[in-house]
C-alpha positions in Angstrom: -24.7 1.0 -11.4 -24.4 -0.1 -15.0 -24.1 -3.4 -15.7 -23.1 -5.6 -19.3 -25.5 -6.4 -20.9 -26.2 -9.4 -22.7 -28.8 -8.9 -25.6 -31.4 -10.9 -26.8 -32.2 -8.8 -29.8 -35.3 -9.8 -32.2 -37.5 -8.6 -35.0 -40.4 -7.7 -33.2 -41.3 -5.1 -30.5 -39.7 -6.1 -27.3 -42.8 -7.2 -25.6 -43.7 -9.7 -28.5 -40.0 -11.2 -28.6 -40.2 -12.0 -25.0 -43.2 -13.6 -24.8 -42.0 -15.6 -27.6 -39.2 -16.6 -25.7 -41.3 -17.7 -23.0 -43.2 -19.8 -25.0 -40.6 -21.0 -26.8 -38.9 -21.9 -23.4 -42.2 -23.4 -21.7 -40.3 -26.4 -20.5 -38.7 -23.8 -17.7 -42.3 -22.1 -17.0 -43.9 -24.8 -15.3 -40.7 -24.9 -12.8 -40.9 -21.3 -12.4 -44.0 -20.7 -12.0 -44.4 -24.0 -9.7 -41.9 -22.0 -7.2 -44.7 -19.1 -7.1 -47.3 -21.6 -6.7 -46.7 -22.7 -2.9 -47.0 -18.9 -2.4 -49.6 -18.4 1.1 -52.1 -15.6 0.7 -50.2 -12.7 3.0 -46.9 -13.6 1.7 -45.5 -10.8 -0.6 -42.6 -12.2 -2.7 -40.3 -9.6 -3.9 -37.5 -10.0 -6.1 -34.8 -7.6 -6.1 -31.8 -7.5 -8.3 -28.5 -9.3 -6.5 -26.7 -6.2 -5.7 -28.8 -4.6 -3.3 -31.0 -8.0 -2.2 -29.5 -8.3 1.6 -30.3 -4.8 2.2 -33.7 -5.4 0.8 -34.3 -8.4 2.8 -33.2 -6.6 5.9 -35.7 -4.0 5.4 -38.1 -6.5 4.5 -38.2 -8.1 7.5 -39.0 -4.8 9.2 -41.9 -3.9 7.2 -43.4 -7.5 8.2 -43.2 -6.8 11.6 -44.7 -3.3 11.2 -47.3 -4.8 8.9 -49.0 -6.0 12.0 -49.3 -9.8 10.5 -51.1 -8.4 7.3 -47.8 -10.0 5.3 -44.7 -11.5 5.3 -42.5 -10.4 2.9 -40.1 -13.5 0.9 -37.3 -11.8 -0.9 -35.7 -13.7 -3.4 -32.3 -13.1 -5.1 -32.4 -12.1 -9.1 -29.3 -12.6 -11.0 -26.4 -10.2 -10.8 -26.5 -9.6 -14.6 -29.2 -6.9 -15.7 -30.1 -8.4 -18.7 -30.7 -12.3 -17.1 -32.7 -10.7 -14.3 -34.9 -8.6 -17.2 -35.5 -12.3 -19.2 -36.2 -14.0 -15.8 -39.1 -11.5 -14.5 -39.9 -11.9 -18.7 -40.7 -15.1 -18.7 -42.2 -15.5 -15.1 -44.5 -12.9 -16.1 -45.5 -14.3 -19.7 -46.2 -17.6 -17.8 -48.5 -15.6 -15.6 -46.6 -16.7 -12.4 -48.8 -15.7 -9.8 -46.4 -15.7 -7.6 -44.7 -12.4 -8.2 -46.0 -9.9 -6.3 -43.0 -7.0 -6.4 -39.9 -6.6 -8.6 -37.2 -4.6 -8.6 -36.9 -2.9 -12.0 -33.9 -1.4 -13.8 -34.4 2.3 -14.6 -34.6 1.6 -18.2 -37.4 -0.9 -18.7 -40.8 1.2 -17.2 -41.9 1.6 -20.6 -41.0 -1.7 -22.3 -43.2 -3.5 -18.4 -45.9 -1.1 -18.9 -46.6 -1.4 -22.8 -46.7 -5.4 -22.3 -49.1 -5.2 -19.5 -46.4 -6.5 -17.1 -46.9 -3.9 -14.2 -49.7 -2.4 -12.5 -49.6 1.2 -12.6 -49.1 2.9 -8.8 -52.3 4.1 -7.3 -53.4 7.3 -7.7 -53.3 8.0 -4.0 -50.1 6.5 -3.2 -48.4 8.1 -6.6 -49.1 11.4 -5.2 -47.9 10.6 -1.8 -44.5 9.1 -3.3 -43.9 11.8 -6.1 -43.8 14.5 -3.3 -40.3 14.4 -1.8 -38.7 12.4 -5.1 -36.1 14.2 -6.9 -37.0 14.9 -10.6 -34.6 12.6 -12.2 -35.6 9.6 -10.3 -39.2 10.1 -10.7 -39.4 10.7 -14.2 -37.3 7.3 -14.9 -40.3 5.4 -13.2 -42.8 7.6 -15.6 -44.8 6.1 -19.0 -47.6 6.6 -20.7 -49.3 3.8 -22.3 -52.1 3.7 -25.5 -54.7 4.1 -23.0 -53.6 6.6 -20.5 -54.6 10.3 -20.4 -50.9 11.1 -19.6 -47.8 9.9 -18.1 -47.9 8.1 -14.8 -46.1 6.1 -12.1 -45.7 3.0 -13.0 -43.5 2.2 -10.3 -41.6 3.9 -7.1 -38.1 5.3 -7.4 -36.4 3.0 -5.0 -32.4 4.0 -5.4 -30.5 6.1 -8.3 -27.1 6.4 -9.6 -25.2 8.8 -11.2 -21.4 9.3 -12.4 -19.2 11.6 -11.1 -15.9 13.5 -12.4 -13.1 11.7 -10.6 -9.8 13.4 -10.8 -6.0 13.7 -8.6 -6.0 17.3 -7.3 -2.3 16.9 -6.4 -1.2 16.0 -9.9 -3.6 18.7 -11.0 -1.5 21.2 -9.4 1.9 20.1 -10.2 1.2 20.4 -14.0 -1.1 23.1 -13.9 0.8 25.4 -11.9 -2.1 27.0 -9.7 -4.6 25.5 -7.6 -6.0 22.6 -8.3 -9.5 23.2 -10.4 -11.3 20.3 -11.9 -12.8 20.7 -15.4 -16.0 21.6 -15.5 -16.0 20.9 -19.2 -15.2 18.2 -21.3 -12.8 20.3 -23.5 -11.3 22.1 -20.5 -10.5 18.2 -19.1 -8.5 17.5 -22.5 -6.5 20.5 -22.3 -5.8 19.5 -18.5 -4.8 16.2 -20.1 -2.8 17.3 -22.8 -1.2 19.6 -19.7 -0.2 16.3 -18.0 1.3 14.7 -21.1 3.3 17.4 -21.2 4.5 17.2 -17.4 4.9 13.7 -18.3 2.1 13.0 -15.3 -0.9 10.4 -15.3 -2.8 11.7 -18.7 -5.7 9.3 -19.2 -9.5 9.8 -19.1 -10.4 6.6 -18.3 -14.5 6.1 -19.3 -16.4 3.4 -20.2 -15.8 2.5 -24.0 -16.3 -0.7 -24.3 -19.6 -2.4 -26.1 -21.8 -2.8 -23.7 -24.4 -0.5 -21.5 -21.5 2.0 -20.1 -21.0 3.7 -23.8 -24.7 4.3 -24.1 -24.4 6.0 -20.9 -21.3 7.9 -22.2 -22.9 8.8 -25.1 -26.3 9.6 -23.5 -24.6 11.9 -21.4 -22.4 14.0 -23.4 -25.6 14.3 -25.7 -27.8 15.6 -23.5 -25.3 18.2 -22.1 -24.7 19.4 -25.8 -28.6 19.9 -25.9 -29.3 17.0 -27.6 -31.9 13.4 -27.2 -31.7 10.0 -28.7 -35.8 10.2 -29.0 -38.2 13.0 -29.0 -39.1 12.8 -25.2 -43.2 13.2 -26.2 -43.0 10.8 -28.6 -40.7 7.6 -28.3 -41.4 6.8 -32.0 -39.1 9.5 -33.2 -35.3 9.8 -33.3 -34.1 13.3 -32.8 -30.5 12.9 -33.8 -30.4 14.8 -37.1 -34.1 15.7 -37.6 -33.1 19.3 -37.3 -30.3 21.3 -37.4 -29.8 22.0 -34.1 -30.2 18.2 -33.1 -27.4 17.6 -35.7 -25.5 19.9 -34.7 -25.5 18.8 -30.8 -25.2 14.9 -32.2 -21.8 15.8 -34.0 -20.6 17.6 -31.1 -20.9 14.2 -28.5 -19.2 12.7 -31.0 -16.6 14.5 -31.4 -15.5 14.6 -27.6 -16.0 11.0 -27.9 -13.5 11.0 -30.7 -11.1 13.1 -29.3 -11.3 11.1 -25.5 -10.5 8.1 -27.7 -7.9 9.3 -29.4 -6.0 11.9 -27.3 -2.4 12.6 -27.0 -2.2 10.1 -23.4 -5.5 8.2 -23.7 -6.3 5.0 -22.3 -4.7 2.2 -24.8 -7.8 0.2 -23.9 -10.6 2.3 -24.0 -12.5 0.0 -26.3 -12.2 -2.3 -23.5 -13.1 -0.2 -20.9 -15.6 -1.1 -17.9 -16.1 0.9 -14.8 -14.5 -1.8 -13.0 -11.3 -1.0 -15.5 -11.8 3.0 -14.9 -11.3 2.3 -11.2 -8.3 0.0 -11.2 -6.1 2.5 -13.9 -7.4 5.0 -11.6 -6.1 3.2 -8.7 -2.8 2.0 -10.3 -2.2 6.2 -10.9 -2.5 5.7 -14.4 -5.1 8.6 -15.1 -5.6 12.1 -14.2 -9.5 11.7 -14.8 -12.1 9.5 -14.4 -16.1 9.4 -15.1 -17.6 6.7 -13.1 -20.0 6.0 -10.5 -19.7 6.7 -6.7 -18.8 3.2 -5.3 -14.7 4.5 -6.6 -14.7 6.2 -3.6 -14.9 3.6 -1.0 -12.7 1.3 -3.9 -9.8 4.0 -3.3 -10.3 4.7 0.0 -9.9 0.7 1.4 -7.4 -0.2 -1.3 -5.0 2.8 -0.1 -5.7 1.7 3.7 -4.4 -1.8 2.7 -1.5 -0.3 0.5 -3.0 -1.0 -2.9 -2.9 2.5 -3.9 0.7 3.7 -4.2 -0.5 7.5 -4.0 -3.0 7.0 -0.6 -0.7 4.8 0.7 1.5 7.3 2.8 -1.4 9.5 3.3 -3.7 6.7 4.8 -1.1 5.4 6.8 -1.9 6.5 10.3 -5.7 5.2 9.5 -4.7 1.7 8.4 -5.1 -0.5 11.2 -8.7 1.3 11.6 -9.7 1.1 8.0 -8.7 -2.7 8.0 -10.0 -3.8 10.9 -13.3 -6.1 9.6 -14.4 -6.7 13.2 -14.8 -3.1 14.2 -14.6 -1.2 11.1 -15.1 2.9 11.3 -18.1 4.3 11.9 -19.4 7.1 9.2 -18.4 9.7 11.6 -14.9 8.8 12.4 -15.1 8.5 8.1 -15.0 12.1 8.3 -11.7 13.1 8.5 -10.5 10.3 6.8 -12.2 11.2 4.0 -11.1 15.0 3.9 -7.1 12.8 3.7 -8.2 10.6 0.6 -9.7 13.7 -1.1 -6.5 15.5 -1.2 -5.3 12.6 -3.9 -8.7 11.3 -5.1 -11.2 14.1 -5.3 -14.2 14.4 -7.3 -16.5 17.0 -9.2 -20.0 17.4 -11.3 -19.8 15.5 -14.2 -18.5 17.4 -17.0 -20.2 19.9 -19.4 -20.4 20.4 -23.0 -20.2 23.9 -22.9 -19.8 26.6 -20.1 -23.2 28.2 -20.3 -25.1 25.0 -20.4 -25.9 22.8 -17.6 -23.8 19.7 -17.8 -26.4 16.5 -18.0 -25.5 13.0 -16.3 -27.4 9.9 -17.0 -29.3 8.2 -14.4 -28.8 4.6 -13.0 -31.3 2.9 -10.4 -33.8 0.7 -9.2 -37.9 1.4 -9.0 -40.2 -1.3 -7.1 -43.2 -2.4 -9.4 -45.9 -4.3 -8.8 -46.7 -7.4 -11.6 -50.0 -7.6 -12.9 -49.5 -11.2 -12.1 -49.7 -10.5 -8.2 -52.9 -11.7 -6.7 -52.3 -9.6 -3.7 -51.9 -6.4 -5.0 -52.9 -4.4 -2.3 -50.5 -5.6 0.2 -48.2 -5.8 -2.4 -48.3 -1.4 -2.7 -48.1 -1.9 1.2 -44.6 -3.4 1.3 -43.6 -1.4 -1.7 -44.6 1.9 0.2 -42.5 0.3 2.9 -39.6 -0.8 1.1 -39.4 2.7 -0.6 -40.1 4.8 2.6 -37.1 7.1 4.0 -36.0 4.8 6.9 -35.5 1.8 4.0 -33.9 4.7 1.9 -31.4 5.6 4.5 -30.2 1.7 4.9 -30.1 1.1 1.2 -27.9 4.1 1.0 -25.8 4.3 4.5 -25.1 0.8 4.4 -25.6 -0.3 0.7 -24.1 2.4 -1.0 -26.7 3.2 -3.0 -27.5 7.0 -3.5 -31.4 7.6 -2.2 -34.1 8.8 -4.1 -35.6 10.6 -1.8 -34.9 14.6 -1.1 -35.1 14.6 2.6 -32.4 11.8 3.2 -29.6 14.0 2.0 -30.2 16.4 4.7 -29.5 13.3 7.1 -26.4 13.7 9.2 -25.7 9.9 8.9 -25.8 9.7 4.9 -23.9 12.9 5.0 -21.3 11.7 6.8 -21.1 8.3 4.8 -21.6 10.3 1.2 -19.0 13.5 1.4 -20.2 13.4 -2.5 -24.3 13.8 -1.5 -24.7 17.4 -2.1 -23.2 17.0 -6.1 -25.2 13.7 -6.6 -28.6 15.4 -5.3 -27.8 18.4 -7.6 -27.3 16.0 -10.8 -30.7 14.5 -9.9 -32.4 17.4 -10.5 -34.2 18.3 -14.0 -31.6 20.4 -15.7 -29.2 17.9 -14.6 -30.7 14.3 -15.2 -30.4 12.8 -18.3 -32.4 9.8 -18.1 -31.6 7.2 -20.7 -34.5 7.2 -23.8 -37.9 6.4 -22.5 -39.0 3.5 -24.9 -40.7 -0.3 -25.2 -37.7 -0.8 -27.5 -35.0 0.7 -25.6 -32.9 -2.9 -25.2 -32.7 -2.6 -29.2 -31.7 1.2 -29.3 -29.3 0.5 -27.1 -27.7 -2.4 -28.8 -27.6 -0.7 -31.8 -25.9 2.5 -30.8 -23.3 1.1 -29.2 -22.6 -1.9 -31.8 -22.1 1.5 -34.1 -19.8 3.3 -32.1 -17.6 0.6 -31.7 -14.7 1.0 -31.5 -15.6 4.0 -29.9 -13.4 7.0 -32.1 -12.4 4.7 -35.1 -15.1 6.3 -36.7 -15.7 10.2 -38.6 -18.2 11.7 -36.3 -19.8 13.8 -39.2 -20.5 11.4 -40.9 -21.5 8.8 -37.7 -24.5 11.3 -37.2 -26.9 10.5 -39.7 -25.2 6.6 -39.6 -26.7 6.9 -35.9 -30.0 8.4 -36.8 -30.3 5.3 -39.4 -30.0 2.9 -36.6 -32.0 4.0 -33.8 -34.8 4.2 -36.5 -34.4 0.5 -37.4 -34.3 0.0 -33.9 -37.5 1.7 -33.1 -39.2 0.3 -36.3 -38.3 -3.3 -34.8 -35.8 -3.8 -37.9 -32.3 -5.0 -38.6 -31.6 -7.0 -35.5 -30.0 -9.8 -35.1 -32.7 -12.7 -33.9 
């Protein structure tokens, strides 16, 4: 899931800026390094993000036992904020902390950390094995080509992934469409359906992530990719591709038209310039919206809150299951959730991410975590063994079924337990394929690019799409060149 980002901009390349920040805060480095100095030879220190750390720890205990005494995994949770995670890791790495072995990395950090020399490339034999069952989208987020590499290579191992879906109210769609509920396949169709809902005095809002943070970058990137465009040349991270050709300009213009239309359409979300994942979830559960773009976590939330009576349109349908769903000591099994999920989907359902053109595949931006081995690790071989175990099929099944994070291994999607827990699993798997996945721009300057894109697009919809094309292109090039960022 995308989290809000507290930016750390500056005028130099990001690797240099972070290293400088580490020097400037040198008083902190000895404390951080001291934590790792107590590391023993067979202790592998793993630093995952706070969300999901308990499941990494659970699997770490299993992996430690299965290692036959070769290593013991010690898990230390990173902060909740993605930017706080990144800064803490950067300080440790810049401080040459040997107690840092394995890192849970946001999918957008690969290029930056690889170019800075902070992570080791995955050993070739392990890389070949790791790539065998990986879905194309998550795999691409872990690949990068440093200046001294012959070609792109794996710098981390995908661990879990994420993708946004279209969530909608089929019961309401039937009312105002006068036909069988059919989720819209494009943004224009969704806007048309929303307009019908306005005329029928039904819930009509299209809930997205529109405030100035990473969620806005995700929204823009997904719509742009679906329109046939991209922010950067995938083969040359120094080149922006928003307006360099007539085709790219047309794709950027179309994407911006869609963002503006959603933000200003009759019945639009009046708080769209402050909307994030949480407000979108809440707005849908309050019955204010016909459509919602969000991550899969919203399904379990609606089911749970519907059982407690906090979602009016699910209160009556779930009444017969309420006592079971609210029993914390004996929650329903994944198998038992099957019929309950079918009831929920009559009133709150999901569909693939909307496209831009009927004849072009929709693309959605990926989230997730990859595990990498720090260049400072004193036990790289054991660290890679730990990574192999922590990203195995058994591990990914735990992260998915118990932790609620979609797997990156295709084989897990066919597991019966996963299918019971994830009714939207087939849609998620499809969106991980190469023709549907839209990784965010791979660049060592990604943080700066995202900062300037979201700042330029905010307040969302308040600008003219035609003139915004060139303004966005200018800002992205400034980010690439390390210019125009407030220190």
